[in-house]
N, C-alpha and C positions, 0 to 999 in steps of 0.2 A: 310813174313806175310801171314796169311790166309785171305780168303774173310771175314770171320766173324770178325776177329780182325780189318781189315781195316774198315769195316762198323761201328764197335764200336768206333774206333778212330775218324772217320768222325763225328759221333753223339756226341762225347765228345768235339768237337772243340768249344772253348769259343767264337770264332768270329761269329759262326752261331747262330743267335738269334731265329731260328725256334723252335716253341714249338712242341716237339715230344711226342706223346703218348707212354708211356713205353710198353704198350701191343703191339702196332704196331711194335715197335723196337724189342721186344722180339720175335715175330713171324718171322720177317725178319732175325734175328740172327739165329734162328732155321733152317730156310731155307738155310742160308749161310753155316751153318755147314754141311748140306746134300751135298751142292755143293763141299765143301772141302773134304768130305769123298768120293765123286765120283772122285774128282781129285786125291786122294791118293789111289784109287782103293781098298778102304775098303768097298765099297758099290756099288751095281748095282740096277737097278729098273726093275721089271717085271710089266710093265704097271705103276700102281701107288703103287705097293707093294714094300717095302724095303727088299732087299736081302743082308745081310752081305756077303762080298766077300773076305775079307782078314784081316790080323792083324790090330789092332788099330795103327794109325800112332804115331810115337814117336816124341818128341821134342816140342810138344804144349800140355800143360796139359788140356786145355779146349777141344781141339779136341779129345784128348785121352778119356776124360770124355764122350764126345758125342758118341764115338765109343762104350763105355761100355753101355751107355743108349740104343744104337741101339741093342746091344746083349740082353739087358734085355727086349726089346719090344716084343720079341717072334715072331713066324711066323704069317704072315697075317697083320702086321702093315702097314698101308698106309702112304703116304706122309702127308695127312691131319691129321691122328692120331698123327704122330710125331710132327708136328708143334704145336698142342695144348698141347701135353704131355711135350715135351722138352721146349717149349716156355714159360712156366709159370715162371715169374720173371727172365728170362734169361738176360735181359738188366742189371739188378742190379748185377747179377753174373759177367758179363763181366766187368762192371765198377769197381767192387771190385778187380778183378784179375789184370786189367790194372793198378790200383792204387798200388797194392802190388808189381808189377813188375817195377814200376817207369815210366811207359809210359804216365801216366796222373797224374796230381796233384789231391789230394783229393778235393771233392767238399766242399766249405765253406758255412756255414749257413749265410744267410743275416739277417738283423734286423727282417724281416718278417719270422717267423719260418716255414712258409709253402713254402717258396721259397729258392732255392739253387742257389748259384753263382758258375759258372764254372770258373776255373782258367786255366792259360796257361799250355800246355802239358809239363810234365817234360822232355820228350824226343821229341823235336820238329821234329827231322828227321823222326821218325816213323809216326807222324801225317801228315807231309808234303808228304811223300810217299803215304799214304792212300788217301789224298786229290787229289794228282796228278793222281792216278789211277781212282778215281771217275770222275774227270773233263776230263779225256782222252776220255770219251765216251764208256768205256769198258761196254758191255751190261749187264753182270751179276751184277756187283756192282751198276751200274746205275739203274737197275730194283729194286734191293733190297733197295737202298737209296730212291727211289720213293715210294716204299711200306711202308717204315718206316716213310715217311713224311718229309724226309730231302730235297727233291727236289719236283718239281711239278709232279704230276701223269698225265698220259695220253700219249698214243702212245708209250708205252714201246716196243722197238723192240727186238725181239729174233733172228734176222737174224744171221745165221752162227752158232747158238747153236744147239747141238744135242737134240734128243727127251727127254733124261733124264733131262738135265738142264732146258729145256723149261717146262717140267712137274713140276719140283720143283718151278720155278719162277711163273708159273701160279697159283699153289696152294697157294703160299705165298700171291699173290695179292688177291685171292679169300678169304683167311682167314682174311686178314686185312679188306676187305669189309664187311665180316660178323661181325667182331668185331665192326666196326663203326656203323653198323645197330643195334647191341645190345646196344651200348652206347646211340644211339639216342632213342631207345625204352625206356630205363631206364629214360632218361631225360624227355620224354613226360609223362611217368607214374608219375614221381616225381612232375612235374608241375601240373598234374591233381589232385594229392593228395593235393598239396598246395592250389589249387583252392577250393577244398571241404572244407578244414579247414577255409579258408577265407570267405566261403559262396558265392563265385563267380558263 
């Protein structure tokens, strides 16, 4: 399993009642893909610039797709650029592929049409392995899970990680913070607009 798939499986666990923002999860998954491409030696970093370094890894269609996106990004793409470009709706893409592969059951609609109910994983061994990796304290998956809102944030330790992986994880945390700020700004603006209409 790749880091991105492990993160997606942990997020799909129906026992976890944590409300996860899909944008946060998508950014974390985009970062996880960069880690996986580094591990596969298909990518290196020059500071924060992405440098394709080898053939796309075979055997995982989402990671292969990510490598193709990397090639399409052109020279000069930064880690930040990648997170925002690749991260758009990526959580939904992972969910769809995991459902197609039978690793998780399709989400069921509840009586409330705006809420979805998660069902048990179709392949509990894959989900169990992903959760064991997360709970083991492995720093990469731990930091990505925290960024996605699956665990408490604060004090993410990058001890023992090389500069490239540290750069990616720091960029993910920064992007999630920026997205949270944008959500808060929009909420404040919407509340102010409502107050104007109510005459408050």
